[in-house]
N, C-alpha and C positions, 0 to 999 in steps of 0.2 A: 525378438526385438533386435533390430539391426542398427549398428552405429552408422554415421554418415559415410557415404561412398564417394571416393575421389575419382573413380573411373567413370568416364562419360561414354555413352553408346548412342550412335545415331545411324539409322532409326532405332528407337528404344523398343526392341522386340526380342522376345525369347525364341520365337519360331520363325524360320524363313524357308522359302522353297529353294531347292537346288537350281543354280543358274540365275538366281535373283541378283539384284544390285548389291555391290559390296557394302559392308558396314564399317564405319570409322570408329575407332576406339582411341581415346585420349586420356592422359593423366595430367596431374599438376606438374609444374616445373620441378625437375629433379627426380621424377618418378619414371619408370619404364613399364610399358605394357608387356605382360607375360601371359602365356596360356598353357594349359595341359590338355592334350588331345590323345585320348587313349592312355598309353603308359609313358608318353613322351612330353616333356616340358620344354617349351621354346621361348626364346626372347624375341620381341618384335624385330623383324628383319632377318630372322634365321631360316625362314622357309619362303618358297616362291609365292604361296598364297597368303602369306602373313608379312606384308611389306611395310617398311617404315618410310613415312613421308618426312618427318623431322624427329627431333629428339624425343618428343612425347606423344606423337600421333602415328597411329598404324591403321592399315586397311586390311580387312579380312575378306577374301574372295570366297564364294560359295559355289564352286564348280563341282564339288563332290558332296556326298551325303556324310555328315559326321556330327558329333556333339562335342563341344569344347567348353572349357572353363577359363575365363579371363579375369585378370586382376592387375593392379598396379603394385610396383615394388621398388624400393630404394636400394642403393648399393649396400646399405647396412642390414638389409633383410626385412625391413618393415613393410607390411602388406596392407592393402586395402581390402574391402569386401570383394568377394568374387561374384562373377556374373556368368550364367550359363546360357549359351546360344546353341540351338539345335537346327541343323539343316534337314528338313523333312523330305522324305520320298513319297509321302502320302499325297492324296489329292486335296487335302484340306488342312489348314493350320488354324490355331487359335491365336488371335492377336492379343497378346498379354505383355505387359512391360517386363523388360529384362532387369531394370533397376528397381529397388524397393519403392513401394508406394508410401507416401507420407500419411500418417494417421490423421483422420478428419477430412481427407480429400474425397473426391468422387472418382470412380473408375468405371469405364465402359468397355466391355469385352465384345469382340466380333469374331465371327467364323468366316474365313475367306478361302475360296477355291483357288486352285493353281492358275485358273484363267484370270484371276484378279477380281472376281466378283464376290461381293459380300452376300451371303445367303442366310436364309432362316435356318436355325439349328436349335438343338437341345443343348443347354449348358449344364455342366455338372461341377460339383464341388465336393471333393473327398468322397466320391461315390454316391452323392445325393443329387437328384434332379432339382434344378433351381426354378423350374416353372415350365409353362408350355413353350412350344417352339416359337422362337422369335428371332429377329435379325440382329439383336444385340441384347446384352444383359448389363445392367447398370448396378453398381454397388455404391450406395450413398453413404457418406460419412464412414469411410473405411476405418475399421478398428483392428486390434490385434487378433481378435477371433476370426477375422476373414483370411488369415494366413492359411495356406494349404494348397493342394493340387487341384488344378482346374483343367477342363478340356471340353470340347464341343463335339457334337455328332450330327451328321446330316442323313437324310434318307437315301441319297444316291451315292455320296462320296465316302461314307463311313465316318469314323471318328478321328480326331486329331491326336497328336502326341499330348502327354500330360506335362504340364509346366507348373512349377511351384511359385506362388505369389508370396512375396515378402513385404512386411509392413514395418515401418520405422517411425519413431517419434519425430515431430517437427523440430527444426533447429531452435535451440533456446537462445533468447536475447536478454541481456541484463538491462532491464528497464531502469532499475535503481541506479546502476552505474552511469547510464547515459544521463539521467536526470542530475546526478551529482556532478558530472563533468560540466553540464551546462550551467549549473549554479556556480561552479568554480570559475568558469570563463566569463561570467556575467560582468559587464563593464560598470554596472551600478553598484555603489557600496550598499552593504546591508544596513538596514536601519536598526538602531539599538532597541532592545526589548522595552515594552512599556513599563513604567514604574509600578511597583506592587501596590495593591489597594490599601488605603489608609485604614489602620487598625482603629476600630471604634472605641476600644478600651484605652486608648492613649490619653494621657492627661490633657486637660484643656489648657490653652495658652493663657498667660496671665492677663488680667483685665487691663485695658489701656489706662494711662495715667490720668486721663480726663475724668474717669469715674471717681477718683479719690476725693475731690472737693464735694461731689454730691453726697458721698458716704459721710464725709465729715459734717456737712450741713444737716443730714438726717440725724446723726448722733447728737448734735447740738439741740435740735428740735425735741428729740426724745428726752434728753436730760432736762430741758426746760419744762416740758409737760409734766414729767415726774416731780420736779421740784415744785411746780405750781400746785399740783394736786396735793402733795404732802403738806405744803404750807397752808392750803385751805383746810385740810383735815385738822391740822394742828390748831388753827384759830378756832375752828368749830368746837374742838374738844375743850379748849380753854374757856370759851364763852359758856359752854354748858356747865363746866365746873364752877365758873364765877356765879352763874345764876343760882346754883345749888347752895353755895356757901353764903350768898347774900340772904338767901331765905333763912339761913340759920343764924344770921347776925354775927358773922365772924369777922374777918379782916376787911379792910377797905378794898375798893375795886382795883386800884393801881397795884397794891401789894399782891392781890390774888393773880392779876395778869402777869406780873413779873415772875412769880413762883411757877406758874404754869409754863411759861416760855422756857424757863431754866430747866424744868423737869424734862421737857421734850426736845431741848436743844441738841442733845447727843444723838437722838434718832434722826434729826434733820441732817446733822453733820455726817453720820454714817451713810445715809441715803445719797447725799451729794457726792461722797467719796466713791460710792459704787457706780454712780453715773459717770464720774470722771474716768474710773478704770474701764468702764464699758466703751467710752469714747476713745481712749487710747488704744484699746484692743482692736476696735474697728478701723482706726487709722493705720495701725501696723499691718493689718491684713490687706 
């Protein structure tokens, strides 16, 4: 798995024919193109076939047959990924990218003759035939497992040189950071969060003051009813006792009635007091 490459190659090919058009190699600002050819390492502009056009752009001529490794480097010694380019003396080359291929992309390989014609050929990967003879071979959804050596072979011109295909991960983008920055730069103020839901177990608010007269009226009616019922019962008891005593020829009616009322007077007073207490408690609530 390869890290991002800062070296640019145009055209992006690992194999070229001797005498073909030059290839331009460029780096980011502050970087310099360097190469290793054989046992010698050169900086851009140090050789006649490796000329500098500006600070970060070089041109490589292919007048002779060779294989070289190119990369970008800073004055502090920091290096980019390296790229291999081969000048072939064979009659056929494999058109394969010099730069790493991004994972998930599609790649098509061709087999080209020195005459410039693309021909039907057999394509190989790490010593394994990839299918019947065809004018191209497509790798869909490139993955890390597709890394390795590739080459092609024709019936008349033989086989090409072997070139190594490299695969790298796509550049990562921080979606979360971009979303956060957009939210930060938004001209609209953020709305406050909604209030929390009302707790059903919270105590009920006190009853409005208009309900107090109604409760007081109800308490008066209740006390009146109790008093009326008690008085009626008291009179009924007294009349029954009066009838019983008259049958026995005891005291006169007026005396009997007076005694009966006196005996039950305390019960009436107690019941009336309880009603009053009940009324006060209702009003206080």
